[in-house]
Biopython code that builds the backbone (N, CA, C, O; Angstrom):
import numpy as np
from Bio.PDB.StructureBuilder import StructureBuilder

atoms = [
    (1, "MET", "N", (25.982, 68.975, 25.258)),
    (1, "MET", "CA", (26.284, 67.586, 25.184)),
    (1, "MET", "C", (26.094, 66.879, 26.514)),
    (1, "MET", "O", (25.870, 65.670, 26.574)),
    (2, "ALA", "N", (26.184, 67.628, 27.528)),
    (2, "ALA", "CA", (25.997, 67.030, 28.845)),
    (2, "ALA", "C", (24.576, 66.536, 28.987)),
    (2, "ALA", "O", (24.324, 65.535, 29.658)),
    (3, "GLY", "N", (23.633, 67.242, 28.349)),
    (3, "GLY", "CA", (22.237, 66.820, 28.384)),
    (3, "GLY", "C", (22.032, 65.520, 27.642)),
    (3, "GLY", "O", (21.180, 64.716, 28.020)),
    (4, "ASP", "N", (22.799, 65.305, 26.592)),
    (4, "ASP", "CA", (22.693, 64.058, 25.838)),
    (4, "ASP", "C", (23.144, 62.868, 26.679)),
    (4, "ASP", "O", (22.560, 61.788, 26.601)),
    (5, "GLU", "N", (24.180, 63.072, 27.478)),
    (5, "GLU", "CA", (24.689, 61.978, 28.293)),
    (5, "GLU", "C", (23.665, 61.566, 29.353)),
    (5, "GLU", "O", (23.559, 60.390, 29.703)),
    (6, "VAL", "N", (22.933, 62.525, 29.845)),
    (6, "VAL", "CA", (21.942, 62.228, 30.870)),
    (6, "VAL", "C", (20.820, 61.396, 30.267)),
    (6, "VAL", "O", (20.288, 60.496, 30.917)),
    (7, "LYS", "N", (20.465, 61.695, 29.033)),
    (7, "LYS", "CA", (19.392, 60.957, 28.387)),
    (7, "LYS", "C", (19.802, 59.519, 28.083)),
    (7, "LYS", "O", (18.978, 58.614, 28.215)),
    (8, "THR", "N", (21.034, 59.282, 27.684)),
    (8, "THR", "CA", (21.465, 57.943, 27.322)),
    (8, "THR", "C", (21.782, 57.092, 28.541)),
    (8, "THR", "O", (21.704, 55.866, 28.468)),
    (9, "GLU", "N", (22.126, 57.694, 29.623)),
    (9, "GLU", "CA", (22.494, 56.924, 30.809)),
    (9, "GLU", "C", (21.323, 56.106, 31.373)),
    (9, "GLU", "O", (21.533, 54.944, 31.720)),
    (10, "PRO", "N", (20.112, 56.646, 31.481)),
    (10, "PRO", "CA", (19.024, 55.808, 31.996)),
    (10, "PRO", "C", (18.718, 54.632, 31.066)),
    (10, "PRO", "O", (18.309, 53.566, 31.524)),
    (11, "ARG", "N", (18.913, 54.824, 29.788)),
    (11, "ARG", "CA", (18.682, 53.717, 28.861)),
    (11, "ARG", "C", (19.644, 52.573, 29.135)),
    (11, "ARG", "O", (19.266, 51.404, 29.064)),
    (12, "ARG", "N", (20.866, 52.907, 29.443)),
    (12, "ARG", "CA", (21.849, 51.869, 29.760)),
    (12, "ARG", "C", (21.430, 51.112, 31.009)),
    (12, "ARG", "O", (21.579, 49.892, 31.078)),
    (13, "ARG", "N", (20.919, 51.815, 31.972)),
    (13, "ARG", "CA", (20.500, 51.165, 33.209)),
    (13, "ARG", "C", (19.334, 50.201, 32.945)),
    (13, "ARG", "O", (19.305, 49.092, 33.479)),
    (14, "LYS", "N", (18.376, 50.634, 32.120)),
    (14, "LYS", "CA", (17.258, 49.760, 31.791)),
    (14, "LYS", "C", (17.734, 48.533, 31.038)),
    (14, "LYS", "O", (17.247, 47.426, 31.267)),
    (15, "GLY", "N", (18.687, 48.733, 30.139)),
    (15, "GLY", "CA", (19.240, 47.620, 29.382)),
    (15, "GLY", "C", (19.921, 46.622, 30.301)),
    (15, "GLY", "O", (19.831, 45.414, 30.081)),
    (16, "MET", "N", (20.576, 47.095, 31.292)),
    (16, "MET", "CA", (21.244, 46.214, 32.243)),
    (16, "MET", "C", (20.205, 45.444, 33.065)),
    (16, "MET", "O", (20.394, 44.265, 33.364)),
    (17, "GLN", "N", (19.137, 46.099, 33.417)),
    (17, "GLN", "CA", (18.115, 45.436, 34.216)),
    (17, "GLN", "C", (17.393, 44.364, 33.395)),
    (17, "GLN", "O", (17.041, 43.320, 33.944)),
    (18, "ASN", "N", (17.164, 44.587, 32.103)),
    (18, "ASN", "CA", (16.469, 43.628, 31.248)),
    (18, "ASN", "C", (17.333, 42.423, 30.916)),
    (18, "ASN", "O", (16.796, 41.359, 30.608)),
    (19, "SER", "N", (18.644, 42.553, 30.968)),
    (19, "SER", "CA", (19.511, 41.442, 30.628)),
    (19, "SER", "C", (19.463, 40.353, 31.699)),
    (19, "SER", "O", (19.694, 39.185, 31.390)),
    (20, "ALA", "N", (19.176, 40.700, 32.915)),
    (20, "ALA", "CA", (19.057, 39.702, 33.976)),
    (20, "ALA", "C", (17.721, 38.972, 33.822)),
    (20, "ALA", "O", (16.706, 39.616, 33.558)),
    (21, "PRO", "N", (17.693, 37.641, 33.980)),
    (21, "PRO", "CA", (16.444, 36.890, 33.825)),
    (21, "PRO", "C", (15.443, 37.241, 34.920)),
    (21, "PRO", "O", (15.762, 37.241, 36.109)),
    (22, "ASP", "N", (14.241, 37.535, 34.486)),
    (22, "ASP", "CA", (13.161, 37.873, 35.411)),
    (22, "ASP", "C", (12.330, 36.605, 35.647)),
    (22, "ASP", "O", (11.812, 36.035, 34.688)),
    (23, "PRO", "N", (12.192, 36.160, 36.878)),
    (23, "PRO", "CA", (11.446, 34.922, 37.141)),
    (23, "PRO", "C", (9.979, 35.002, 36.689)),
    (23, "PRO", "O", (9.421, 34.010, 36.220)),
    (24, "ASP", "N", (9.375, 36.146, 36.827)),
    (24, "ASP", "CA", (7.979, 36.293, 36.394)),
    (24, "ASP", "C", (7.857, 36.163, 34.882)),
    (24, "ASP", "O", (6.941, 35.517, 34.375)),
    (25, "GLN", "N", (8.789, 36.782, 34.172)),
    (25, "GLN", "CA", (8.743, 36.711, 32.713)),
    (25, "GLN", "C", (9.038, 35.296, 32.222)),
    (25, "GLN", "O", (8.434, 34.838, 31.252)),
    (26, "GLU", "N", (9.954, 34.610, 32.879)),
    (26, "GLU", "CA", (10.238, 33.222, 32.498)),
    (26, "GLU", "C", (9.005, 32.343, 32.728)),
    (26, "GLU", "O", (8.695, 31.483, 31.903)),
    (27, "ALA", "N", (8.314, 32.552, 33.827)),
    (27, "ALA", "CA", (7.106, 31.782, 34.122)),
    (27, "ALA", "C", (6.026, 32.084, 33.081)),
    (27, "ALA", "O", (5.332, 31.181, 32.614)),
    (28, "LYS", "N", (5.895, 33.356, 32.725)),
    (28, "LYS", "CA", (4.917, 33.729, 31.701)),
    (28, "LYS", "C", (5.270, 33.086, 30.368)),
    (28, "LYS", "O", (4.389, 32.593, 29.663)),
    (29, "ALA", "N", (6.552, 33.087, 30.017)),
    (29, "ALA", "CA", (6.989, 32.504, 28.752)),
    (29, "ALA", "C", (6.734, 30.991, 28.749)),
    (29, "ALA", "O", (6.273, 30.439, 27.750)),
    (30, "ARG", "N", (7.041, 30.316, 29.884)),
    (30, "ARG", "CA", (6.775, 28.883, 29.985)),
    (30, "ARG", "C", (5.289, 28.596, 29.862)),
    (30, "ARG", "O", (4.879, 27.677, 29.152)),
    (31, "ARG", "N", (4.489, 29.387, 30.558)),
    (31, "ARG", "CA", (3.030, 29.199, 30.508)),
    (31, "ARG", "C", (2.503, 29.424, 29.095)),
    (31, "ARG", "O", (1.640, 28.683, 28.623)),
    (32, "GLN", "N", (3.022, 30.444, 28.425)),
    (32, "GLN", "CA", (2.603, 30.721, 27.047)),
    (32, "GLN", "C", (2.995, 29.574, 26.121)),
    (32, "GLN", "O", (2.219, 29.195, 25.243)),
    (33, "ALA", "N", (4.191, 29.021, 26.309)),
    (33, "ALA", "CA", (4.644, 27.900, 25.480)),
    (33, "ALA", "C", (3.759, 26.674, 25.730)),
    (33, "ALA", "O", (3.384, 25.975, 24.788)),
    (34, "GLN", "N", (3.426, 26.415, 27.001)),
    (34, "GLN", "CA", (2.548, 25.284, 27.319)),
    (34, "GLN", "C", (1.162, 25.489, 26.718)),
    (34, "GLN", "O", (0.558, 24.546, 26.207)),
    (35, "LEU", "N", (0.665, 26.709, 26.778)),
    (35, "LEU", "CA", (-0.648, 27.022, 26.210)),
    (35, "LEU", "C", (-0.652, 26.823, 24.702)),
    (35, "LEU", "O", (-1.597, 26.262, 24.149)),
    (36, "GLU", "N", (0.401, 27.281, 24.039)),
    (36, "GLU", "CA", (0.507, 27.095, 22.594)),
    (36, "GLU", "C", (0.595, 25.610, 22.244)),
    (36, "GLU", "O", (-0.005, 25.160, 21.268)),
    (37, "GLN", "N", (1.350, 24.848, 23.050)),
    (37, "GLN", "CA", (1.455, 23.404, 22.815)),
    (37, "GLN", "C", (0.099, 22.742, 22.975)),
    (37, "GLN", "O", (-0.264, 21.870, 22.185)),
    (38, "ARG", "N", (-0.644, 23.142, 23.976)),
    (38, "ARG", "CA", (-1.979, 22.585, 24.205)),
    (38, "ARG", "C", (-2.919, 22.914, 23.043)),
    (38, "ARG", "O", (-3.701, 22.071, 22.606)),
    (39, "HIS", "N", (-2.829, 24.149, 22.552)),
    (39, "HIS", "CA", (-3.662, 24.553, 21.416)),
    (39, "HIS", "C", (-3.326, 23.730, 20.172)),
    (39, "HIS", "O", (-4.220, 23.318, 19.432)),
    (40, "LEU", "N", (-2.040, 23.497, 19.950)),
    (40, "LEU", "CA", (-1.641, 22.696, 18.794)),
    (40, "LEU", "C", (-2.149, 21.259, 18.913)),
    (40, "LEU", "O", (-2.614, 20.683, 17.930)),
    (41, "GLU", "N", (-2.062, 20.685, 20.100)),
    (41, "GLU", "CA", (-2.564, 19.323, 20.305)),
    (41, "GLU", "C", (-4.072, 19.269, 20.092)),
    (41, "GLU", "O", (-4.583, 18.332, 19.477)),
    (42, "THR", "N", (-4.778, 20.265, 20.596)),
    (42, "THR", "CA", (-6.230, 20.320, 20.417)),
    (42, "THR", "C", (-6.575, 20.444, 18.935)),
    (42, "THR", "O", (-7.503, 19.801, 18.443)),
    (43, "TYR", "N", (-5.824, 21.272, 18.242)),
    (43, "TYR", "CA", (-6.041, 21.461, 16.806)),
    (43, "TYR", "C", (-5.829, 20.144, 16.054)),
    (43, "TYR", "O", (-6.635, 19.772, 15.200)),
    (44, "ARG", "N", (-4.726, 19.437, 16.382)),
    (44, "ARG", "CA", (-4.461, 18.147, 15.739)),
    (44, "ARG", "C", (-5.557, 17.133, 16.048)),
    (44, "ARG", "O", (-5.991, 16.393, 15.165)),
    (45, "ASN", "N", (-6.003, 17.101, 17.300)),
    (45, "ASN", "CA", (-7.056, 16.158, 17.684)),
    (45, "ASN", "C", (-8.370, 16.463, 16.975)),
    (45, "ASN", "O", (-9.097, 15.549, 16.586)),
    (46, "MET", "N", (-8.671, 17.735, 16.807)),
    (46, "MET", "CA", (-9.898, 18.114, 16.081)),
    (46, "MET", "C", (-9.826, 17.640, 14.639)),
    (46, "MET", "O", (-10.811, 17.139, 14.096)),
    (47, "HIS", "N", (-8.676, 17.795, 14.025)),
    (47, "HIS", "CA", (-8.525, 17.354, 12.639)),
    (47, "HIS", "C", (-8.589, 15.830, 12.532)),
    (47, "HIS", "O", (-9.149, 15.300, 11.573)),
    (48, "ARG", "N", (-8.022, 15.127, 13.505)),
    (48, "ARG", "CA", (-8.135, 13.663, 13.505)),
    (48, "ARG", "C", (-9.589, 13.235, 13.620)),
    (48, "ARG", "O", (-10.040, 12.334, 12.913)),
    (49, "LEU", "N", (-10.315, 13.887, 14.511)),
    (49, "LEU", "CA", (-11.733, 13.569, 14.681)),
    (49, "LEU", "C", (-12.512, 13.876, 13.413)),
    (49, "LEU", "O", (-13.347, 13.079, 12.985)),
    (50, "ARG", "N", (-12.243, 15.024, 12.811)),
    (50, "ARG", "CA", (-12.919, 15.390, 11.566)),
    (50, "ARG", "C", (-12.648, 14.359, 10.474)),
    (50, "ARG", "O", (-13.564, 13.937, 9.768)),
    (51, "ASP", "N", (-11.381, 13.957, 10.339)),
    (51, "ASP", "CA", (-11.023, 12.976, 9.313)),
    (51, "ASP", "C", (-11.707, 11.637, 9.576)),
    (51, "ASP", "O", (-12.174, 10.982, 8.644)),
    (52, "ALA", "N", (-11.765, 11.232, 10.840)),
    (52, "ALA", "CA", (-12.426, 9.961, 11.172)),
    (52, "ALA", "C", (-13.913, 10.035, 10.845)),
    (52, "ALA", "O", (-14.483, 9.075, 10.326)),
    (53, "LEU", "N", (-14.543, 11.164, 11.146)),
    (53, "LEU", "CA", (-15.967, 11.322, 10.835)),
    (53, "LEU", "C", (-16.201, 11.358, 9.331)),
    (53, "LEU", "O", (-17.192, 10.812, 8.847)),
    (54, "TYR", "N", (-15.303, 11.993, 8.588)),
    (54, "TYR", "CA", (-15.422, 12.004, 7.131)),
    (54, "TYR", "C", (-15.348, 10.585, 6.574)),
    (54, "TYR", "O", (-16.143, 10.198, 5.717)),
    (55, "ARG", "N", (-14.367, 9.804, 7.083)),
    (55, "ARG", "CA", (-14.223, 8.424, 6.598)),
    (55, "ARG", "C", (-15.458, 7.596, 6.949)),
    (55, "ARG", "O", (-15.918, 6.793, 6.138)),
    (56, "ARG", "N", (-15.992, 7.788, 8.151)),
    (56, "ARG", "CA", (-17.185, 7.038, 8.558)),
    (56, "ARG", "C", (-18.377, 7.407, 7.682)),
    (56, "ARG", "O", (-19.124, 6.534, 7.239)),
    (57, "TYR", "N", (-18.552, 8.712, 7.433)),
    (57, "TYR", "CA", (-19.651, 9.173, 6.586)),
    (57, "TYR", "C", (-19.513, 8.624, 5.171)),
    (57, "TYR", "O", (-20.499, 8.197, 4.569)),
    (58, "ALA", "N", (-18.298, 8.634, 4.642)),
    (58, "ALA", "CA", (-18.065, 8.122, 3.287)),
    (58, "ALA", "C", (-18.392, 6.630, 3.211)),
    (58, "ALA", "O", (-18.970, 6.171, 2.226)),
    (59, "ALA", "N", (-18.026, 5.875, 4.243)),
    (59, "ALA", "CA", (-18.330, 4.442, 4.257)),
    (59, "ALA", "C", (-19.840, 4.213, 4.322)),
    (59, "ALA", "O", (-20.369, 3.355, 3.616)),
    (60, "LEU", "N", (-20.531, 4.976, 5.165)),
    (60, "LEU", "CA", (-21.990, 4.836, 5.254)),
    (60, "LEU", "C", (-22.662, 5.196, 3.936)),
    (60, "LEU", "O", (-23.588, 4.514, 3.497)),
    (61, "LEU", "N", (-22.197, 6.259, 3.314)),
    (61, "LEU", "CA", (-22.762, 6.684, 2.038)),
    (61, "LEU", "C", (-22.499, 5.646, 0.953)),
    (61, "LEU", "O", (-23.365, 5.380, 0.120)),
    (62, "LYS", "N", (-21.304, 5.061, 0.965)),
    (62, "LYS", "CA", (-20.970, 4.025, -0.011)),
    (62, "LYS", "C", (-21.894, 2.818, 0.154)),
    (62, "LYS", "O", (-22.396, 2.273, -0.829)),
    (63, "ASN", "N", (-22.112, 2.408, 1.397)),
    (63, "ASN", "CA", (-23.019, 1.281, 1.651)),
    (63, "ASN", "C", (-24.435, 1.588, 1.201)),
    (63, "ASN", "O", (-25.113, 0.727, 0.641)),
    (64, "LYS", "N", (-24.882, 2.802, 1.443)),
    (64, "LYS", "CA", (-26.239, 3.199, 1.037)),
    (64, "LYS", "C", (-26.381, 3.150, -0.479)),
    (64, "LYS", "O", (-27.366, 2.627, -1.001)),
    (65, "VAL", "N", (-25.407, 3.689, -1.173)),
    (65, "VAL", "CA", (-25.451, 3.705, -2.635)),
    (65, "VAL", "C", (-25.423, 2.282, -3.191)),
    (65, "VAL", "O", (-26.140, 1.969, -4.142)),
    (66, "GLN", "N", (-24.595, 1.423, -2.599)),
    (66, "GLN", "CA", (-24.548, 0.035, -3.057)),
    (66, "GLN", "C", (-25.887, -0.665, -2.861)),
    (66, "GLN", "O", (-26.347, -1.393, -3.740)),
    (67, "SER", "N", (-26.512, -0.443, -1.704)),
    (67, "SER", "CA", (-27.806, -1.096, -1.461)),
    (67, "SER", "C", (-28.877, -0.553, -2.405)),
    (67, "SER", "O", (-29.732, -1.307, -2.869)),
    (68, "GLN", "N", (-28.837, 0.749, -2.693)),
    (68, "GLN", "CA", (-29.799, 1.325, -3.630)),
    (68, "GLN", "C", (-29.587, 0.776, -5.035)),
    (68, "GLN", "O", (-30.555, 0.487, -5.739)),
    (69, "ARG", "N", (-28.339, 0.629, -5.448)),
    (69, "ARG", "CA", (-28.058, 0.066, -6.768)),
    (69, "ARG", "C", (-28.551, -1.376, -6.864)),
    (69, "ARG", "O", (-29.129, -1.780, -7.872)),
    (70, "LEU", "N", (-28.316, -2.139, -5.807)),
    (70, "LEU", "CA", (-28.776, -3.520, -5.784)),
    (70, "LEU", "C", (-30.298, -3.580, -5.858)),
    (70, "LEU", "O", (-30.852, -4.405, -6.586)),
    (71, "LEU", "N", (-30.968, -2.722, -5.119)),
    (71, "LEU", "CA", (-32.434, -2.682, -5.136)),
    (71, "LEU", "C", (-32.956, -2.317, -6.527)),
    (71, "LEU", "O", (-33.902, -2.932, -7.019)),
    (72, "LEU", "N", (-32.344, -1.325, -7.153)),
    (72, "LEU", "CA", (-32.748, -0.936, -8.507)),
    (72, "LEU", "C", (-32.515, -2.068, -9.504)),
    (72, "LEU", "O", (-33.335, -2.312, -10.389)),
    (73, "GLN", "N", (-31.396, -2.748, -9.348)),
    (73, "GLN", "CA", (-31.097, -3.863, -10.247)),
    (73, "GLN", "C", (-32.124, -4.983, -10.072)),
    (73, "GLN", "O", (-32.585, -5.563, -11.054)),
    (74, "GLN", "N", (-32.477, -5.283, -8.831)),
    (74, "GLN", "CA", (-33.477, -6.317, -8.585)),
    (74, "GLN", "C", (-34.830, -5.917, -9.159)),
    (74, "GLN", "O", (-35.515, -6.737, -9.771)),
    (75, "ARG", "N", (-35.214, -4.663, -8.963)),
    (75, "ARG", "CA", (-36.491, -4.194, -9.517)),
    (75, "ARG", "C", (-36.496, -4.278, -11.036)),
    (75, "ARG", "O", (-37.498, -4.660, -11.639)),
    (76, "HIS", "N", (-35.380, -3.924, -11.648)),
    (76, "HIS", "CA", (-35.287, -3.977, -13.109)),
    (76, "HIS", "C", (-35.407, -5.416, -13.598)),
    (76, "HIS", "O", (-36.098, -5.688, -14.580)),
    (77, "GLN", "N", (-34.736, -6.334, -12.913)),
    (77, "GLN", "CA", (-34.816, -7.742, -13.299)),
    (77, "GLN", "C", (-36.242, -8.264, -13.166)),
    (77, "GLN", "O", (-36.724, -9.003, -14.025)),
    (78, "ILE", "N", (-36.907, -7.876, -12.092)),
    (78, "ILE", "CA", (-38.292, -8.309, -11.895)),
    (78, "ILE", "C", (-39.188, -7.741, -12.984)),
    (78, "ILE", "O", (-40.028, -8.451, -13.537)),
    (79, "SER", "N", (-39.009, -6.457, -13.294)),
    (79, "SER", "CA", (-39.866, -5.841, -14.315)),
    (79, "SER", "C", (-39.610, -6.421, -15.701)),
    (79, "SER", "O", (-40.548, -6.624, -16.472)),
    (80, "THR", "N", (-38.349, -6.688, -16.021)),
    (80, "THR", "CA", (-38.066, -7.271, -17.334)),
    (80, "THR", "C", (-38.586, -8.702, -17.416)),
    (80, "THR", "O", (-39.078, -9.117, -18.465)),
    (81, "ALA", "N", (-38.487, -9.452, -16.340)),
    (81, "ALA", "CA", (-39.022, -10.812, -16.335)),
    (81, "ALA", "C", (-40.541, -10.791, -16.467)),
    (81, "ALA", "O", (-41.129, -11.614, -17.168)),
    (82, "LYS", "N", (-41.166, -9.833, -15.780)),
    (82, "LYS", "CA", (-42.630, -9.724, -15.845)),
    (82, "LYS", "C", (-43.080, -9.317, -17.244)),
    (82, "LYS", "O", (-44.047, -9.867, -17.771)),
    (83, "SER", "N", (-42.388, -8.360, -17.841)),
    (83, "SER", "CA", (-42.788, -7.927, -19.181)),
    (83, "SER", "C", (-42.536, -9.036, -20.208)),
    (83, "SER", "O", (-43.283, -9.169, -21.177)),
    (84, "ALA", "N", (-41.490, -9.824, -19.995)),
    (84, "ALA", "CA", (-41.218, -10.933, -20.914)),
    (84, "ALA", "C", (-42.310, -11.991, -20.825)),
    (84, "ALA", "O", (-42.733, -12.532, -21.846)),
    (85, "THR", "N", (-42.774, -12.291, -19.606)),
    (85, "THR", "CA", (-43.850, -13.274, -19.462)),
    (85, "THR", "C", (-45.157, -12.718, -20.001)),
    (85, "THR", "O", (-45.948, -13.464, -20.579)),
    (86, "ASP", "N", (-45.399, -11.426, -19.826)),
    (86, "ASP", "CA", (-46.607, -10.805, -20.376)),
    (86, "ASP", "C", (-46.596, -10.865, -21.899)),
    (86, "ASP", "O", (-47.625, -11.129, -22.522)),
    (87, "THR", "N", (-45.443, -10.623, -22.493)),
    (87, "THR", "CA", (-45.313, -10.640, -23.942)),
    (87, "THR", "C", (-45.528, -12.043, -24.485)),
    (87, "THR", "O", (-46.192, -12.213, -25.507)),
    (88, "LYS", "N", (-44.983, -13.039, -23.824)),
    (88, "LYS", "CA", (-45.137, -14.424, -24.281)),
    (88, "LYS", "C", (-46.587, -14.888, -24.175)),
    (88, "LYS", "O", (-47.071, -15.616, -25.041)),
    (89, "GLN", "N", (-47.269, -14.475, -23.134)),
    (89, "GLN", "CA", (-48.641, -14.916, -22.911)),
    (89, "GLN", "C", (-49.643, -14.193, -23.801)),
    (89, "GLN", "O", (-50.709, -14.738, -24.085)),
    (90, "SER", "N", (-49.336, -13.011, -24.237)),
    (90, "SER", "CA", (-50.299, -12.216, -25.001)),
    (90, "SER", "C", (-50.189, -12.514, -26.499)),
    (90, "SER", "O", (-49.247, -13.162, -26.955)),
    (91, "GLY", "N", (-51.172, -12.025, -27.241)),
    (91, "GLY", "CA", (-51.182, -12.196, -28.690)),
    (91, "GLY", "C", (-50.435, -11.070, -29.365)),
    (91, "GLY", "O", (-49.830, -10.226, -28.704)),
    (92, "LYS", "N", (-50.481, -11.060, -30.710)),
    (92, "LYS", "CA", (-49.777, -10.027, -31.459)),
    (92, "LYS", "C", (-50.324, -8.642, -31.191)),
    (92, "LYS", "O", (-49.553, -7.684, -31.130)),
    (93, "GLY", "N", (-51.614, -8.505, -31.030)),
    (93, "GLY", "CA", (-52.214, -7.189, -30.804)),
    (93, "GLY", "C", (-51.732, -6.550, -29.520)),
    (93, "GLY", "O", (-51.518, -5.339, -29.476)),
    (94, "GLU", "N", (-51.560, -7.332, -28.488)),
    (94, "GLU", "CA", (-51.083, -6.756, -27.225)),
    (94, "GLU", "C", (-49.601, -6.441, -27.299)),
    (94, "GLU", "O", (-49.136, -5.531, -26.613)),
    (95, "ASN", "N", (-48.854, -7.158, -28.101)),
    (95, "ASN", "CA", (-47.451, -6.796, -28.299)),
    (95, "ASN", "C", (-47.356, -5.398, -28.877)),
    (95, "ASN", "O", (-46.502, -4.607, -28.478)),
    (96, "PHE", "N", (-48.228, -5.102, -29.807)),
    (96, "PHE", "CA", (-48.281, -3.782, -30.408)),
    (96, "PHE", "C", (-48.558, -2.723, -29.338)),
    (96, "PHE", "O", (-47.979, -1.637, -29.373)),
    (97, "SER", "N", (-49.424, -3.032, -28.409)),
    (97, "SER", "CA", (-49.764, -2.062, -27.375)),
    (97, "SER", "C", (-48.583, -1.831, -26.437)),
    (97, "SER", "O", (-48.420, -0.722, -25.928)),
    (98, "PHE", "N", (-47.762, -2.838, -26.197)),
    (98, "PHE", "CA", (-46.596, -2.642, -25.351)),
    (98, "PHE", "C", (-45.580, -1.737, -26.031)),
    (98, "PHE", "O", (-44.910, -0.949, -25.364)),
    (99, "HIS", "N", (-45.460, -1.838, -27.328)),
    (99, "HIS", "CA", (-44.536, -0.966, -28.042)),
    (99, "HIS", "C", (-44.984, 0.484, -27.976)),
    (99, "HIS", "O", (-44.159, 1.396, -28.014)),
    (100, "LEU", "N", (-46.268, 0.693, -27.877)),
    (100, "LEU", "CA", (-46.758, 2.058, -27.761)),
    (100, "LEU", "C", (-46.622, 2.598, -26.339)),
    (100, "LEU", "O", (-46.843, 3.786, -26.106)),
    (101, "GLY", "N", (-46.266, 1.753, -25.404)),
    (101, "GLY", "CA", (-46.130, 2.179, -24.027)),
    (101, "GLY", "C", (-47.457, 2.186, -23.299)),
    (101, "GLY", "O", (-47.583, 2.805, -22.242)),
    (102, "VAL", "N", (-48.455, 1.503, -23.854)),
    (102, "VAL", "CA", (-49.779, 1.444, -23.255)),
    (102, "VAL", "C", (-50.005, 0.003, -22.827)),
    (102, "VAL", "O", (-49.664, -0.930, -23.555)),
    (103, "ARG", "N", (-50.571, -0.173, -21.668)),
    (103, "ARG", "CA", (-50.786, -1.540, -21.178)),
    (103, "ARG", "C", (-51.949, -2.237, -21.894)),
    (103, "ARG", "O", (-51.874, -3.442, -22.134)),
    (104, "TYR", "N", (-52.996, -1.531, -22.233)),
    (104, "TYR", "CA", (-54.168, -2.197, -22.814)),
    (104, "TYR", "C", (-54.753, -1.357, -23.934)),
    (104, "TYR", "O", (-55.052, -0.175, -23.762)),
    (105, "ILE", "N", (-54.905, -1.986, -25.066)),
    (105, "ILE", "CA", (-55.624, -1.383, -26.193)),
    (105, "ILE", "C", (-56.694, -2.403, -26.573)),
    (105, "ILE", "O", (-56.395, -3.588, -26.722)),
    (106, "PRO", "N", (-57.910, -1.963, -26.726)),
    (106, "PRO", "CA", (-58.971, -2.914, -27.098)),
    (106, "PRO", "C", (-58.628, -3.634, -28.398)),
    (106, "PRO", "O", (-58.046, -3.052, -29.314)),
    (107, "LYS", "N", (-58.997, -4.901, -28.461)),
    (107, "LYS", "CA", (-58.664, -5.717, -29.630)),
    (107, "LYS", "C", (-59.259, -5.169, -30.914)),
    (107, "LYS", "O", (-58.693, -5.347, -31.993)),
    (108, "GLU", "N", (-60.399, -4.504, -30.798)),
    (108, "GLU", "CA", (-61.016, -3.942, -31.997)),
    (108, "GLU", "C", (-60.098, -2.909, -32.650)),
    (108, "GLU", "O", (-59.960, -2.868, -33.872)),
    (109, "LEU", "N", (-59.477, -2.080, -31.819)),
    (109, "LEU", "CA", (-58.570, -1.072, -32.361)),
    (109, "LEU", "C", (-57.292, -1.706, -32.896)),
    (109, "LEU", "O", (-56.775, -1.292, -33.934)),
    (110, "VAL", "N", (-56.789, -2.702, -32.196)),
    (110, "VAL", "CA", (-55.568, -3.375, -32.627)),
    (110, "VAL", "C", (-55.814, -4.063, -33.969)),
    (110, "VAL", "O", (-54.972, -3.985, -34.863)),
    (111, "LEU", "N", (-56.943, -4.726, -34.119)),
    (111, "LEU", "CA", (-57.235, -5.427, -35.351)),
    (111, "LEU", "C", (-57.387, -4.444, -36.513)),
    (111, "LEU", "O", (-57.065, -4.784, -37.652)),
    (112, "SER", "N", (-57.863, -3.255, -36.245)),
    (112, "SER", "CA", (-58.055, -2.292, -37.322)),
    (112, "SER", "C", (-56.730, -1.699, -37.809)),
    (112, "SER", "O", (-56.673, -1.160, -38.914)),
    (113, "PHE", "N", (-55.664, -1.789, -37.005)),
    (113, "PHE", "CA", (-54.381, -1.242, -37.397)),
    (113, "PHE", "C", (-53.505, -2.240, -38.134)),
    (113, "PHE", "O", (-52.437, -1.862, -38.618)),
    (114, "ARG", "N", (-53.906, -3.479, -38.238)),
    (114, "ARG", "CA", (-53.086, -4.468, -38.934)),
    (114, "ARG", "C", (-53.094, -4.185, -40.426)),
    (114, "ARG", "O", (-54.125, -3.795, -40.974)),
    (115, "PRO", "N", (-51.984, -4.372, -41.078)),
    (115, "PRO", "CA", (-51.914, -4.127, -42.539)),
    (115, "PRO", "C", (-52.581, -5.209, -43.352)),
    (115, "PRO", "O", (-52.598, -5.136, -44.580)),
]
sb = StructureBuilder()
sb.init_structure("model")
sb.init_model(0)
sb.init_chain("A")
sb.init_seg("    ")
for serial, (resi, resn, name, xyz) in enumerate(atoms, 1):
    if name == "N":
        sb.init_residue(resn, " ", resi, " ")
    sb.init_atom(name, np.array(xyz, "f"), 0.0, 1.0, " ", f" {name:<3s}", serial, name[0])
structure = sb.get_structure()
């Protein structure tokens, strides 16, 4: 049993030494806490930047889509107006050709298809 006491005694001494604050360890702990705080701030700033870029990209994309829709709408209006004027100016035979999706059918063929 005397051997057991010798083994436990150094442990007590180490425990006593660790209970006293070590200036180096406190400095390391402070530095680690500051480093972790800096990392968290950097992480938050990166996410803020990412969110701002996402919002900017979404706004640019929205504007692009709106302008494309407007352009398509204008083109459609122009094409429908043009086809309406073409239909009014042409005779019955050419109306038939527009229904077939063909711009020009010779009048001889159109006349032969009339009932």
